[in-house]
N, C-alpha and C positions, 0 to 999 in steps of 0.2 A: 444828889448830883452820882447821887448811883446808875445814870446812867453815861455818866461821865464817858470817854473810855480816853487810856493815859498812853501818850506813848516814850517806854522808856530809849528804845533806841531809837534817836535817829533816821542810821544808818540807814535799817531797817524797809523805812517805811520814804517813798524818796517814787516821784512823779517818775516813769517810767515815759517815753516818747513808745512813737510808733516803731517799728524792727522794720531797718534797713530796706530790707527786700518787698517786706507788704506797702512801702514807697513807693520803690521801681516800680512793682507791680500798677501803680497808677497812676504812676507818668506813663506806663504804653494806653495811657485810655485817650493817646493829646496824637494820636495814631489814628486819622482819617477812616472813617464808615468803622473800621476791625476797632478802636478806640472807645466804642460805645458796648465791648462787654465786656472790657476788663472796667470800662468807669461803674459798666452795673454791677459790676464787682463785686469794687470798691467797698461804692457804698452798700453796701447790702452791710459786708465787711465791717464799715466803720459805723453802721447803727449798732455793735456787737454793742461796746464801748467809743462811744462816741468822745466824749471829755480825754482818753487815751489818744479818742484816729482823728480826729480835727483835720489835721493833714493830709490823710490816704481820702474822707468825704470834701475836702474843699479840689484836689488833684483828681478826683470821681468824677465829680459836677463838671470841673470847668473844663474838659478832657472832652466830654460829653458836648460843652456847650459849642469848645472853637469846629467837631465834627461840624454840627448843624447851626452853625454861619458860614462856613465854611460851606460845603453843601451849600444852603442857601444863596451865597452870591455865585454859585458859580451860577446857577440856576439864573440867577437874575440874569448874569453880565449876556452867558449865551444862548437865552431866549425870550429878557423881555430887552433890554436894555440898547436903545437904538445910536446908533455913533459911534461902538467901541469897536474896542478891537475883533469881533467876534463877526460883526459887518460885511467882511472880504467873504472870512471864511463858507456864512452862509451861504452870500452869488460862487464861490466859485464849488462847494457841495451841490447847487442846480446845475452848474453848467457840467457836472461829471451824468447826473443823473437824468437829467436834458436828452444827453448822449446815447445814455444807455438809452433810453425808450425808443428813438430816432433810428435807431439798432436795431432794435429789437422790432418797433414798427416796418423798418426796410426788408428784416426775417419776415415777418409776417405776408407783406405785402409776394414774398417768392413765392412762400408754402401754398398760400393760397389767393394768389389774384389777385388780388385788389387790396385796395390799403382796408383796415380798418374804419367800422364808420365807430368803434369809442374807444378809449384809454381804458377803457375794462374789459375790452375784446384780447388785447396786448396779452394780456396776464393770462389768457389761453395758452399761448407760445408759452410763455416767460414766465408762473404764477410767482417767482421772487422778484417777481422788479416794482422798485418802487413806482407809483405814478402819484403819491399825493405830493403838492405841494408843500416841503417845510417853510417855507417863509408864511403860504396863508394863511396858517393860524395865527398868526404875529397884526392880517388884518384887525383893524376896528372893525366890527357893522357891516363885515365883505358877508352879500348874501348870495356867490354863488356853495360852489361846492372846493374838498379843495385838493382836484385834480389840479396839474396840470395843465395851460388851455391848447386844447387838442380842436384843430376841426380840419374838416378835408377841401379841402380846395380844387377843383381848374390841376391836372395835372400834377397830384400831390398834397403836399398838406401842411397847413402851419403848427407848431409846437413851440412851447416858450412857457417863461414863468409872467405872470400879470405885472411881480412886480408887488413892493407896498400898496399903493394905493390899488391895487383889487382891478383895474380895467386893462383890459387888454390895447395893446396898439400904442402905448405913450410912451416916451422916453426909458422910465426905469425899468419896462423890461429886458430878461433876462433870457437869451436863447444859447441855443446849441453851440455846443464848439466847432468853429469849422474844422479840424485835422488841416485840409492844407493852410491857415492862419497860424499855425503855428508852430513860432522857429526851434529852432535844433540846433 
């Protein structure tokens, strides 16, 4: 019984809770993206005295998981999910990109006297232009390149997105906006 410790004064032996400032700091881990840093620091601090700082550990870990779930959901609904609210946004984005490319193709024609042979030639005029179709990366087993569909025709050119089916000249093709058809 020599190793047994007696506690005479129970007032001096109380289990202390985590400091409120550290709990608030751990709560900052719920800020998406930036919270991962706060959560990691909170977890590391809680490992010093785990028995006393369990709440700090739980808050830090929960905040990191919140960020992971939030950004995973945004990725899924933004890039993978079909039929959601982002489909219309993808179509509007393609309309905008196609209109920009069409304008640059016409600029190329004015500068060189002929239409470009490919969309890559348009990049000589404007290397900040996006000529990749953002919808095509979502098309399963698409065999072509990921550029917008561009083909020279007699007296002009065809430019559009082949849509989700990956086949040109079908009903889901997305064409550049006609400036005259926009209501003001």
